[in-house]
C-alpha positions in Angstrom: 108.6 201.6 74.9 111.1 200.9 77.7 113.9 202.2 75.5 112.0 205.4 75.0 111.6 205.7 78.7 115.3 205.3 79.2 116.0 207.9 76.6 113.5 210.2 78.4 115.3 209.7 81.7 118.7 210.5 80.1 117.1 213.6 78.5 115.8 214.7 81.9 119.3 214.3 83.4 120.7 216.5 80.7 117.9 219.0 81.2 118.8 219.1 84.9 122.4 219.9 84.0 121.3 222.7 81.8 119.1 224.2 84.6 122.1 223.9 87.0 124.3 225.8 84.6 121.6 228.5 84.5 121.6 228.7 88.3 125.3 228.7 88.5 125.5 231.5 85.9 122.9 233.5 87.9 124.9 233.0 91.1 128.1 234.2 89.6 126.4 237.2 88.0 124.9 238.1 91.3 128.2 237.8 93.1 129.8 240.1 90.5 126.9 242.5 90.8 127.2 242.5 94.6 130.9 243.0 94.6 130.6 245.8 92.0 127.9 247.6 94.0 129.5 247.2 97.4 129.9 250.9 97.9 126.2 251.5 97.2 125.1 248.6 99.4 126.9 249.7 102.5 128.8 247.9 105.3 126.8 244.7 104.9 127.3 244.3 101.2 128.9 240.9 101.7 125.8 239.2 103.3 124.6 237.5 100.0 128.0 236.1 99.1 128.0 232.9 101.3 124.5 232.0 100.2 125.3 232.6 96.5 128.6 230.6 96.9 126.8 227.6 98.4 124.1 227.8 95.8 126.7 227.7 93.0 128.4 224.8 94.7 125.1 222.9 94.9 124.6 223.7 91.2 128.0 222.2 90.4 127.2 219.1 92.4 124.2 218.5 90.1 126.6 218.1 87.2 129.0 216.1 89.2 126.7 213.2 88.8 127.9 212.7 85.3 126.0 210.9 82.5 128.4 207.9 82.9 126.5 207.0 86.0 123.4 206.5 83.9 122.8 203.1 82.5 121.7 203.1 78.8 120.6 199.5 78.9 122.0 196.4 77.2 124.3 196.9 74.3 122.3 195.8 71.2 125.4 194.1 69.7 126.1 192.1 72.8 122.5 191.3 73.4 121.8 190.0 69.9 125.1 188.2 69.9 124.1 186.4 73.1 120.5 185.7 72.1 120.7 185.2 68.4 120.0 181.5 68.7 117.4 181.9 71.4 113.7 182.0 70.6 112.0 185.3 70.1 109.9 184.9 73.3 113.0 184.3 75.4 115.0 187.1 73.8 112.1 189.5 74.2 111.6 188.5 77.9 115.3 189.0 78.6 115.3 192.4 76.8 112.3 193.7 78.8 113.9 192.4 82.0 117.2 194.2 81.2 115.4 197.4 80.3 113.3 197.4 83.5 116.5 196.8 85.5 118.1 199.7 83.7 115.2 202.0 84.6 115.5 201.0 88.2 119.3 201.7 88.2 118.7 205.2 86.7 116.1 206.3 89.3 118.6 207.1 92.1 121.1 209.2 90.1 118.1 211.2 88.6 116.6 211.7 92.1 120.0 212.9 93.4 120.3 215.4 90.5 116.8 216.7 91.1 117.4 217.0 94.8 120.7 218.9 94.4 119.1 221.3 91.9 116.3 222.1 94.3 118.9 222.6 97.1 120.7 225.1 94.8 117.5 226.9 94.0 116.4 226.9 97.7 119.7 228.4 98.8 119.4 231.1 96.1 115.9 232.0 97.3 116.9 231.9 101.0 119.8 234.2 100.2 117.4 236.7 98.7 115.0 236.5 101.5 117.7 237.2 104.1 120.0 239.6 102.2 117.5 242.0 100.7 115.8 243.0 104.0 119.1 243.3 105.9 120.8 245.4 103.2 117.6 247.5 102.7 117.3 248.2 106.4 121.0 249.1 106.7 120.8 251.3 103.6 117.7 253.0 105.0 119.4 253.7 108.3 122.5 254.9 106.5 120.3 257.3 104.4 118.7 258.7 107.6 122.1 259.3 109.2 123.4 261.0 106.1 120.4 263.2 105.9 120.6 264.1 109.6 124.3 264.8 109.2 123.8 267.1 106.3 121.0 269.0 108.1 123.4 269.5 111.1 126.1 270.8 108.8 123.8 273.5 107.4 
């Protein structure tokens, strides 16, 4: 059971990496979209870029905590070599002790990956919450000025 829990923790770490890749891809796509539409967005087109950049950096930092930092528990070959002459109860007690220690060592890297993923997502959401109203207000005022200017020209 403890080995299944360790495997589940390792799978969760891989899943967090996959989610981070998705967020990074979204950040990069939004940067490309923003740069491509800069003429349409007006003078403040660049406002989302810092937030998207920091969101992507936070996403990369999720994957920076590589799988090597995760402990997969005792090596079966080493363990059985060391405890082949020990009684079953002693070997089982040691195995459970090693697996529990492995779970404890894996908690912190997994917590850090999760935290960094939430920071990346939070930065992306914050970027939207700040950028969309600012660009929309600027575009609205630009449209009013363009309309007023075209009326004057007639």
